[in-house]
FIFIMAR-973622 format. One record per residue (C-alpha): residue in three letters; z, x, y. Coordinates in steps of 0.2 Angstrom, whole numbers, plus 5000, padded with zeros to 4 digits. Each point is the difference from the previous one (the first is absolute). Layout:
ALAZXY
...
//
This chain:
MET526155245475
ALA501649985010
GLY499250105014
ARG498549895000
LEU501049855001
LEU501050065015
ALA498450065008
GLY499349824999
THR498450054990
PRO499249844994
PRO499649994981
ASP498250004995
PHE499649904984
ARG498350064999
PHE500550184996
CYS501350044987
SER500350184999
ALA500850084984
GLN501550075011
THR500649825003
SER500149964981
PRO501849974995
ALA499550064982
GLN500050185007
PRO501850075001
SER500750085015
PRO500850174999
ALA501949984996
ARG501450075010
PRO501750064995
SER501449874999
PRO501350025013
LEU501449964988
ARG499550154989
PRO499850185006
ALA498550104993
GLY500550084984
SER501549894997
ALA500549964982
HIS501449885003
ALA500349864988
TRP500049875013
ALA498450065010
ARG498749874999
PRO498250044994
GLU498550015011
ALA498949845000
PRO498249995005
LEU499849945018
ARG499449835002
SER499149935016
GLY500250175008
ARG501950004999
SER501250084988
ARG500849864989
ARG501450084990
GLN500549914983
ARG501250044987
LYS499650014981
GLY500749884988
GLY501349875006
GLY500050075018
ALA498149965001
ALA500249834993
THR501449965012
MET499050075015
ASN498549904995
ARG501149844999
LEU500750045017
GLY498250015007
ARG499549844991
ARG501549905005
ALA500350065018
ASN500449825005
GLU501349984987
THR501850025004
LEU501150144994
ILE501149894990
GLU498549934991
MET499450184996
ALA501750064995
LEU500349864988
SER498450034991
ALA499950044981
ASP500750164993
ASP498350084999
ASP500050015019
ILE501350135001
ALA499350165007
ILE500650164993
LEU500250115015
THR500650154992
LYS499650084983
PHE501750064995
LYS501749934997
PRO501650085007
SER501450044989
HIS501749935005
SER501650074995
GLU501349904992
GLY500849875011
GLU498650015013
GLU499049865006
CYS498249994994
ASN498949935014
GLY498549964989
PRO498650104992
GLU499050015016
THR501450085011
ILE500050195002
SER501850064999
THR500750165006
ALA501450034988
GLY499550064983
SER498249955000
GLU498850114989
ILE498350015006
PRO498650064988
SER499350175004
SER498349945004
SER500749905015
GLU501450125005
ILE500649985018
ASP499850155011
LYS501750085001
ARG499850055018
HIS501449965012
GLN499849835009
SER501249965014
LYS501049844997
ASP499749965018
SER498249964994
ILE499349825001
PHE498950024985
PHE500249984981
ARG500450154990
ASP498250044999
GLY499950035019
VAL498549885001
ARG500549824999
ARG500949945015
ILE501749914998
ASP499749835008
PHE501649924996
VAL501750044992
LEU501249894990
SER501850064996
TYR501349944988
VAL501750054993
ASP500250004981
ASP501849925000
LEU500649954983
ASN500749835005
LYS499849824992
GLU498449985009
TRP499350174994
GLU498949934986
LYS499349865011
LYS499550125014
LEU499250124988
GLU498949864993
ARG499649945018
ARG499550185005
LYS498950034984
GLU499149835002
PHE499850035019
GLU499350184998
SER498949954986
ASN499249865011
LEU499850125014
GLN499050114988
LYS499049854995
ALA499549985018
GLY499450185001
LEU501450095008
GLU500550174994
LEU501950044997
GLU500950164999
THR501950014997
GLU501350135006
ASP501550004988
LYS501749985007
LYS500450184995
GLU498850065013
SER500849895014
GLU501350085012
ASP501449894994
GLY499549994982
LYS500049814999
ILE498449935008
PHE498349994991
PHE498450005012
VAL498449914995
LYS498650075010
ILE498449885002
HIS498250055003
ALA498649885004
PRO498350074993
TRP498449975009
GLU499549854990
VAL501649915004
LEU499950045018
ILE498249945002
THR500449844990
TYR501549955011
ALA499250065016
GLU498749864997
VAL501449884996
LEU501050045015
ASN498450015011
ILE500350175006
LYS498850065013
VAL499250184998
PRO498850105010
ILE498149974999
ARG499450105015
GLU500750105015
ASN500249905016
ASP498550035011
ILE500749915015
PRO500450125014
PRO501850025005
MET500749915016
VAL499850085017
GLU501450135003
ASN501449935010
PRO500150105017
LEU501950004998
ASP499950104983
CYS500350165010
VAL501649935007
LEU500549934983
PHE499650164990
PRO501850054998
LEU500349834991
ARG498650034988
LEU500150064982
PRO498750114992
GLU498449924995
LYS500350044981
VAL501649915001
MET499449855010
HIS498449974989
PRO500350084983
GLU498449924993
PRO498249985007
ASP499549825006
TYR499049914987
PHE499149834998
THR500849924985
ALA499749874987
PRO501049924986
PHE500050104985
SER498949944985
LYS499950094983
ASP498249954998
LYS499550085017
GLN500850174999
GLU498450085006
LEU500349935017
TYR501750085004
LEU500350185006
ILE500950064984
ASN500150195002
ASP501550024988
GLU500749864989
SER501750085000
THR500249985019
PHE498849865004
PHE501549884999
SER501450055012
PRO501850024992
SER500549845010
MET498649904992
ARG500450074983
ASN501849955001
ARG499649835006
ILE498849984985
VAL501350064988
ASN501449895008
TYR498849854998
ILE499950034981
LEU501950044999
THR500549835008
ARG498949904988
CYS500250104983
PRO500949904987
TYR501450074989
GLY500449864988
THR500749834997
GLU501849955003
GLU500849834998
GLY498249934997
LYS499350065016
LYS498850145003
LYS500850145011
PHE499050125010
GLY500150115016
ILE500950165004
LYS501149905012
ARG500949914986
LEU500250164990
LEU500850085015
ASN501149855003
ASN500650004982
GLY500350184999
THR498650054988
TYR499450125013
THR501050075014
ALA498650045013
ALA498149985002
TYR499250095014
PRO498550115005
LEU500350185005
HIS500050095016
ASP498650135000
CYS501250145005
GLN501750055007
TYR500149955018
TRP500650165007
LYS498650114992
LYS498249994994
ALA499749984981
SER499550164991
ASP498649914991
PRO498350015010
ASN499549834993
CYS501449925010
ASP499749955018
SER501850015005
GLU499949855010
ARG501849965000
TYR500450175007
THR498749975014
LEU500849835004
TYR501750085001
MET499450145011
GLU498949905012
TRP500849835000
ALA501849984992
ARG500950135011
PHE500949945015
LEU499450145011
ARG498249934998
PHE500649845008
TYR498750025014
LYS498650024989
GLU498849864994
GLN500249944982
PRO498750054987
LEU499649824994
ASP498550054989
LEU501150124991
ILE501449884998
ARG498849874994
LYS499250124987
TYR501750064993
TYR501049835001
GLY498749875000
GLU499449875013
LYS501649895000
ILE501150155006
GLY498750065011
ILE499849845010
TYR501949995002
PHE500050175009
ALA498549965010
TRP500849845006
LEU501750095004
GLY499150145009
PHE499049875010
TYR501549905004
THR500950165006
GLU498550055011
MET500049825008
LEU501950015003
PHE499850155011
LEU499249895014
ALA501449874998
ALA501350135000
VAL499350085017
VAL499949835008
GLY501849954994
LEU500750175006
ILE499249975017
CYS500849825001
PHE501750084995
LEU499850135014
TYR499649875012
GLY501649914996
LEU501050175001
PHE499350055017
THR500349825007
MET501749984994
ASP500850045016
GLU498949885009
ASN500549854989
MET500949885012
SER500949914986
SER500850154993
LYS500550055018
GLU500849835003
ILE501050014984
CYS500650185003
ASP500449965018
PRO501949985002
ALA499849885014
ILE498949894989
GLY500250034982
GLY501850065002
GLU500449835008
ILE499249894988
ILE501349944986
MET499149964984
CYS500749874987
PRO500850074984
LEU498750044986
CYS501149934987
ASP501449874998
ARG501850035003
ASP500150194997
CYS498750065013
GLU500450025018
TYR499049975016
TRP498950155005
ARG499150075015
LEU498150014999
ASN499950185006
THR500750054983
THR498249984993
CYS499350115013
GLU499350144988
SER499449874987
SER499049915014
GLN499250165005
TYR499550054983
SER499349824997
HIS498850035014
LEU499250144990
PHE499249874989
ASP500149845010
ASN498850035015
VAL498249955005
ALA499350134989
THR500749904985
LEU498749865004
PHE498650135001
PHE500550084984
ALA500149844990
ILE498349955006
PHE499350184996
MET500750004982
GLY499249834997
ILE498350085004
TRP500450164991
VAL500449914984
THR498249925000
LEU499250175004
PHE501050084986
LEU499449874987
GLU498249995006
PHE499850195000
TRP500850024983
LYS498749884993
ARG498750115007
ARG500850164993
GLN500349914983
ALA498149955000
ARG499550185002
LEU501250054986
LYS499349874989
TYR498350085002
GLU500550184999
TRP501149964984
ASP498749904991
LEU501049845002
VAL498749895008
ASP499649904984
PHE501750014994
GLU500549815001
GLU501649924995
GLU499149904987
GLN499950164990
GLN501950014999
GLN500049814996
LEU499150034984
GLN501350134995
LEU501449914992
ARG501850085000
PRO500550054983
GLU501649905002
TYR499049855003
GLU498950024985
ALA501650034989
LYS501049855006
CYS498749875002
THR499549954982
GLN498949855004
LYS498250035004
LYS498649915010
LYS498250045005
ASN499750095016
PRO498749905010
VAL499350175008
THR499950114984
GLN499949864987
GLU501350104990
MET501649944992
GLU501550085010
PRO501949965000
TYR500749885013
LEU501749935005
PRO500149814999
LEU500349915016
THR501749934995
SER500650174996
GLN499450065017
ALA500949865009
VAL501650044992
ARG499950185003
PHE499649975018
CYS501449885003
ILE501250134993
SER499350135011
GLY500049905015
ALA501849954997
THR500550184998
VAL499250055016
LEU500749865010
PHE501750044993
TRP499950185006
VAL499349965017
SER501549885001
LEU501150144996
ILE499350105014
ILE500349865012
ALA501849984994
SER500350195002
MET499349995018
ILE501249865003
ALA501450104993
VAL499550145013
ILE500049885014
VAL501849944995
TYR500550185000
ARG499350025017
LEU501049855006
ALA501650044991
VAL500150195005
TYR499549985018
ALA501849945006
ALA500750154990
PHE498850125009
ALA500449935017
SER501950014997
LEU499850174993
MET499050075015
GLU501249925013
ASN501650064992
THR499550184994
GLN500150135014
THR498950124990
LEU498549885001
GLN500249975019
PRO498850145005
ILE498649934989
SER500449825003
GLY498649985013
LEU498750064988
LEU500649944983
THR500449825004
PRO500749874987
GLN498349924999
LEU499150174997
ALA501450064987
THR499849834991
SER498150025000
VAL500050184993
THR501249974986
ALA499249834995
SER498350095000
CYS500650144989
LEU500849874988
ASN498449905000
PHE499050164995
VAL501250034986
ILE499849824994
ILE498150025001
MET499950154989
VAL501149934987
LEU499049844999
ASN498450105000
PHE500750094985
PHE500349854990
TYR498549895005
GLU498750134996
ARG500549994982
ILE500049815001
ALA498349995008
ILE499250114986
TRP500949894987
ILE499449845006
THR498250065003
ASP500050064982
MET500649834995
GLU498549925009
ILE498850104989
PRO498750045013
ARG498250014993
THR499450165008
HIS500850155007
MET499449955018
GLU500849834998
TYR501650084994
GLU500150115015
ASN499649865012
ARG501349894993
LEU501350145000
THR499550055018
MET500249825007
LYS501749984991
MET500750175006
PHE499349985018
LEU500749835002
PHE501750064995
GLN499950165010
PHE499449905015
VAL501549895000
ASN501250144995
TYR499550135014
TYR499549885014
SER501349864999
SER501350095010
CYS498750055013
PHE499449825001
TYR501949945002
VAL500350125015
ALA498349965008
PHE500049824999
PHE501749924996
LYS501450115006
GLY500649945017
LYS498949855000
PHE501249874993
VAL501650055008
GLY500549855010
TYR501150035015
PRO501950045002
GLY500549825000
ALA499049954984
TYR499650154990
THR498949984984
TYR500850074983
MET499350054984
PHE500849914986
ASN501149935013
ARG501050164999
TRP499150155008
ARG499449995018
ASN498150045002
GLU499650175007
GLU499650035019
CYS498750125006
ASP500550145012
PRO499849955019
ALA498550125000
GLY499249914985
CYS499850014981
LEU498550125001
ILE501150154999
GLU500949934984
LEU498349974992
THR499550175004
THR501650074992
GLN499749894984
LEU498150054999
THR500450195002
ILE501450004987
VAL499049904987
MET498450095003
ALA500650185001
GLY501349974986
LYS498649944988
GLN498850145004
ILE501450134997
TRP500649924984
GLY498249984994
ASN499650195003
ILE501650044991
GLN499549894985
GLU498250075000
ALA500350195002
ILE501850054996
VAL500349894985
PRO498450054990
TRP500450185004
ILE501749994994
CYS499549914984
ASN498650134996
TRP501250155004
TRP501349934988
GLY498749974987
ARG499350175001
ARG501650105002
LYS499850074983
ALA498250045000
ARG499750065018
ASN500250184996
ASN498950004985
PRO498350095001
GLU498449894999
ASN499750054982
LEU501649914995
TYR499949865012
SER498349914997
ARG499049905013
TRP500449834991
GLU501850044999
GLN500150055019
ASP499149835004
HIS501249914988
ASP501550055009
LEU499349935017
GLN500449825006
THR498849864995
PHE498949925014
GLY500049834993
ALA498749865001
LEU501049935015
GLY500250175009
LEU498749965013
PHE500749825002
TYR501750075007
GLU499150125012
TYR498949855007
LEU501549895001
GLU501050135010
MET498650035012
VAL499749815002
ILE501849975004
GLN499950145013
PHE498549915007
GLY501049855002
PHE501350095010
ILE498850075012
THR499049845003
LEU501249854998
PHE501450075011
VAL499150135010
ALA500449915017
SER501850054998
PHE499850184995
PRO498450095007
LEU500550164991
ALA499849924983
PRO498250064998
LEU500650185005
LEU501349994986
ALA498749944988
LEU498850145005
MET501350134996
ASN500549924984
ASN498249984994
ILE499650195004
LEU501450044989
GLU499649864987
ILE498250074997
ARG500750174996
VAL501449934990
ASP498949894990
SER498750134997
TRP501450134995
LYS500849894988
LEU498449944992
THR499450184998
THR501650094995
GLN501349884994
PHE499049864990
ARG498950004985
ARG498149985004
PRO499749825002
VAL498649914990
ALA498549985011
ALA499649835005
LYS498749925011
ALA500349905016
HIS498749965014
SER501449935012
ILE501849995003
GLY499949834992
VAL501249865004
TRP500950115013
GLN498549975012
GLU500449825000
ILE501850035003
LEU499650115014
ASN498949875008
GLY501349874999
MET501450115007
ALA498850055015
ILE499849815004
LEU501949974998
SER500450155011
VAL499149925015
VAL501149854998
THR501750094998
ASN499750125014
ALA499649865012
PHE501649914995
ILE501050175002
VAL499350025017
ALA500349825005
PHE501749964991
THR500850174996
SER499750105016
ASP500449955018
MET498350025006
ILE499649825002
PRO501649955009
ARG499850155012
LEU498249955004
VAL500549815003
TYR501450065012
TYR498950125008
TYR498649875004
ALA501149845002
TYR501850035004
SER500150175009
GLU500849995017
SER499750175006
GLU498350065005
ASP500450185002
SER500850014983
PRO499449854990
MET501150044984
SER501650025009
GLY501249864995
TYR499249984983
ILE501650044990
ASN501049885010
ASN498649864998
SER499950034981
LEU501949974997
SER500849835000
VAL501749965006
PHE501449924989
GLN501749945005
ILE501450084989
SER501049845000
ASP498649914990
PHE500250124985
ARG500549914984
PRO501650064992
ARG499050094986
ASN499050105012
GLU501250045014
PRO500650195000
LYS501850034996
GLU500350095016
ASN499349995018
PRO501050135009
GLU499050005016
ASN500049815001
PHE498149985001
VAL499449835005
ILE498250014995
CYS499050114988
ARG498150034998
TYR498949984985
ARG498150034997
ASP499149835002
TYR499249895012
ARG501249855002
TYR500749905015
PRO501850065006
PRO501649914999
GLY500149865013
HIS498249964999
GLU499549824994
ARG499150084986
LYS501350134996
TYR499650124986
LEU498249924997
HIS498550115001
THR499350035017
MET498249975005
GLN499750195000
PHE500450004981
TRP498649884997
HIS498850105012
ILE500450164990
LEU499849914983
ALA498349935006
ALA499550175006
LYS500450084983
LEU499049874991
ALA498550025011
PHE500150194999
ILE500049994980
ILE498549895000
ILE499150105013
MET500450174992
GLU499549944983
HIS498449935005
VAL499550155010
VAL500450134986
PHE499249894987
ILE498449985010
VAL500050195003
LYS500450034982
PHE498649894993
PHE498750075013
VAL500450184995
ALA499949954981
TRP498349925004
MET499450155010
ILE500450134987
PRO498949994984
ASP500950024983
VAL498750124994
PRO499350145011
ALA498150005002
ASP499750174992
VAL501049954985
LYS498949844998
ALA498450115000
LYS500750124987
ILE500549854989
LYS498249935001
ARG499250174997
GLU501150034985
LYS499649834992
TYR498250025004
LEU499950184992
THR501049944985
GLN498949854997
LYS498450115002
ILE500650134988
LEU500549874987
HIS498349915001
GLU499150174999
TYR501050044984
GLU499549834992
LEU498250035004
GLU500150184993
LYS500749934984
LEU498749874999
LYS498750145002
GLU500750094985
ARG500049844990
LEU498249975005
CYS499550184995
GLN500849974983
GLY499049844995
ASP500249825005
LYS499050015016
ARG499649825003
ALA501849944999
THR500650155010
GLU498749975014
LYS500649825002
GLU501850075001
PHE499550135012
ILE499149885012
ALA501549894999
THR501250145004
GLU498850065014
GLY500049835008
ARG501949995000
MET500050175008
GLU498849955014
LEU501049835002
SER501650105002
ARG499250125012
ALA499449855011
ILE501849935000
//
């Protein structure tokens, strides 16, 4: 019948052949859970096929439970688990015997130690590798593992009761358990509870979770081959690795329509990632009793209170060799060999295999990271060209020439850079720093700032297209956020005791009163504000450090003979900037360590309703803090340092004590570059150490006693137990790290064109480090669905817009480009060399006798009369002495005009590019429509076939009316 449905054969109600009668049973097929000839006590009996498909049922209590699961597919797990005692399913037909003092895990649990099995159901004594991912029968797959330590402390009895109740309720929900005694574990202390989800449980919760499954092979021809494929061949992976499964049209699973789906083998129909996702869904909602008058449920609470020590799905094999079991796909080994090794850094990522093994949420992260890295290549090349332009034109820079010229820079006496202790100094002492400043402060800086504004738009728009293609290929087109909204967090259900009717589902559900929400939000907001204020206070402390130690560095470099050779390169300004940047980086890391824990605590206190809402709130708190923490020092150097200095006769002071910092005569851009390089590079190096070296050391320390044990003594669940935990927030920190990096290469890129190149090299390493640690150092994460990068997309959009503004301000106010252009076009006196005389023009004159007592240097051995300072003010003797000149106002007007023009030009180009590039490719739109059409057609034909069967059985008149109505709906749907 399924073949006729797929072929589109219309049913004929006038002829009902005997072959279509459902009363005639179809030939049975062997159950995949029981090999032929098996006589195991837990093997389930064959059942007659119904509707052309095998439906396996249990006898006795198991059959009753499975029937109830089918009847009450829409009921929650908690309702099923808290049903009457007669709902308990007896999953095994023997009781294990327990030695004195051992914990009994309930009558349904199989125990390894001391269990006596009846001869009629004796287990095959053949050797089974403990590296296996199956139960002891070698047939039922281990979908999840729980571990606990049977420690005899004051909480022992309470934990024992919780475990008994929890495991009993898991069995009521249809799961099958098998326990490994602690005597079988490597350290002799840990019990392992292995969990298997049988077919009936899988199909029940596949319908609840709206999991899509294949209905027909994709008949849309593949895309036209790329002419560059021959060039890109060395970057390609084998086809079997890139596309481990055929492409299918899919539809949401329904228990009542199993004939529609391509179910070849029930044991492998649901992938391991789907299976562990279903089991995790049950574990997070399974109750374990009542404490303090409140119902308690969920594996997370049991992990927090120490009842269980770990809960995790298994890797399918060891990462360095394939599994010996032919039924195992050894996908972990494939991922390690083709993806996780650094020597494969030039290869593409096997995204389909990543998605199949780890789930869509992790797959979409690596897809985004890979696409971001590919786009960085273009930005890195352009940035490198701009840097090389500055390098090759360094000797042609007229400003550096004049500063280094002994006849010009050597004759210009600069005013002291600090009060009393600093001396007068000659301009040519900053010769080297002015030359290096030209590397980043040149005409190419303006071009690169505009280019990066457009590059960000291209990156975000092309990512939307890539994301749309992945949504289709990974069956996420109809995966809407509303589905996640309907799934309440177990913590929300447990803490919210009041209930109200949901206007959408018309069911009673828990809710948090408005007054309680307001109080929690006020506490949360106050906490975030306090920590942001703490960051600002720490930044002010670093500024005070800058002001306080500058005089010490100046005095040290002038009076220490050993530092004289490098005094031209390592100026007091640069030494202060480098040490302050390092200090600021240390403060950033310390504040991050504490705030991460505070952010999680206040987000838990708010009791978000869904997992998505929880992640979004935590994301915004963490990003706000990280934004202020990482970027505040860069904002200070870019937009505040040297802008509020005053002049020698009237300096401005912080807290009326420390004189504000001045920029180098060549500008503040080189200091911003130094600050950006130290913070950005330091963060990336420290991040890689945390991500790779720390987990490796922890795992090595945990496995030091077992690393030499053969596999028959060191089981698969024990090997995974000794790995690190990839928590629910594991991807959150990965996204956060990359988004902070994205801010560095966009917000301040005008000051450092090499930032994209550093980010590119880091990301090439980051992809392999993340894949290596996920494959080798962490337990297998629970699979989760996600159709996008979530709230991070909006954060990236916001940073892209902000980057245009910050780079415009950097070019205008931090670099010397606008003053040089104003001088070139309005104040130059030489036609042959328009920029000659710029340095002298940009320095104002101050009469030393006008110094105030607190500013005047202690010594003036050469009896200087005047000194120069960086500003545009009238000289002594002028009627407007020390007031700003007209050139100052011309430059200010030019800066403001440049900001407005640059912002408008870049924003117009950005919005035009965004409008020109559609978010969804045309071929993807066609495929989506084709799949929806076929799915709808097959479902309609299935309904018509069912009506035909009912018509052949009897009630023709009523059925014909129903058929006419169904056919009408189908024709209307086709017309639409």
